C-alpha positions, 0 to 999 in steps of 0.5 A: 497528530502533531506528527502527521498533520500541520494545522498551522500550515496556510491552505493552497492558494491553487492547484499549483501551490499544492502541488509544489508542496507535495514535491517540496523537500523530502520526497513522498511515497504511496504503497498500494496494498490490495485488500482481500476479504478472504485475509481474516489477519489484514489488520495485523498485515498493515500493522506489522507493514508499518512497524517494519517502516517505522523500524526503518526510519519512516513516518508512516500514514495508514489509510485503511479504506478496504470494504471491511475497514472502519467507517471514516469520521463524518469530519473526513471529507472536511478536514482529512488531517483532523480524523488521522489517529497518531498510533506512535510518533512514527504512525498515524492511522486514517479510517478511510473506508468509501473516501476514495470513491467519494473523490472520484472525478468526472473521468473515474479517477480518485487521484485527488484522494492522494493529493488530499492525504499528502496535504493532510499528512505533510510529513509521512514519508510513506503513505500505505493505502488499503483498498480494494483493487477497484478502488486502487485502480481508481487511485493509481492509474498514473502512477507507478506503484508496485501493488502488494497483494494479499493472501493466506494459506487457502485457495479463496484467498489465492484466487481473489488475490490473483483477481486483484493482480488481473484487474490491476494489469488490465486497467492500470498496466501495473505488471510487477507485483509483491505478495504477502502471505499470512501464514504459519512460516513453517507451512509447507504450502507458501512456496507452492502458492507464491510459485503457482501465483506467479505462474498465473500472472506470468502466463495470462497476464505477463505479469511478475511477482517480483517477491513474496514473503510470509507474515506469521499471523500468530506472531506478536502484533508489533514484533521486529520485522523478519529479514523477508518483509524488511527486504521486500519493503525496502524495494518498494521504497525504490519504486520511481514514478519516473523510471529512474535509478530508483526503479532500475535498481528495483527492477535489478532485484530477483524476480522471485525470491525463495523465502 
């Protein structure tokens, strides 16, 4: 846990002190991954994303808060950092089902959970938050993120991915998305799935599917990333809260890549 949690750090004196720690030095990136109960390979997708980020030299905290994710340790509400499991020198894992809801304030925001994660894992460059769309809306209502949708090679999972896109667009005004498809890379359906989802997002919501890629469920659990996943995640690292050069660089990418 020493790679992600710094127990020797003094407790923040006030909220402003916590914010100073949050923005001090290297900037921490949050990536939102919309959970999909119809995608059985969710754990594999999380593993591939984390492994790809690690190959890029990023230290990653995986926050697994989906409805079917493991329940958190009983100490999670008292000492979040102590509940982070170190999977490798560059990847930490936090079982977090229900934790976003436990941090909801009187205005319905769970943004305080993101601040708690930053304090618990100050050395993480990337915090990957896997949660259902409702929780992501509570967490990221005031942050500029490009949520990553998940789907498989079946209609139920694609319908759920679109529902997540619709909820986040309507509640948070988030209008750009990426897509991870857990499917056989040789399937002829993947391109049509991505095109159909992009068309529905644009036609009914005015939203954009920025990029998509396929992750092979039959591949090795920690296989090296393919070019599509690496490209998608590289662009995710350019998404900027302030609409500055990072956001403009991301926006300059093609809206929908052919895989």
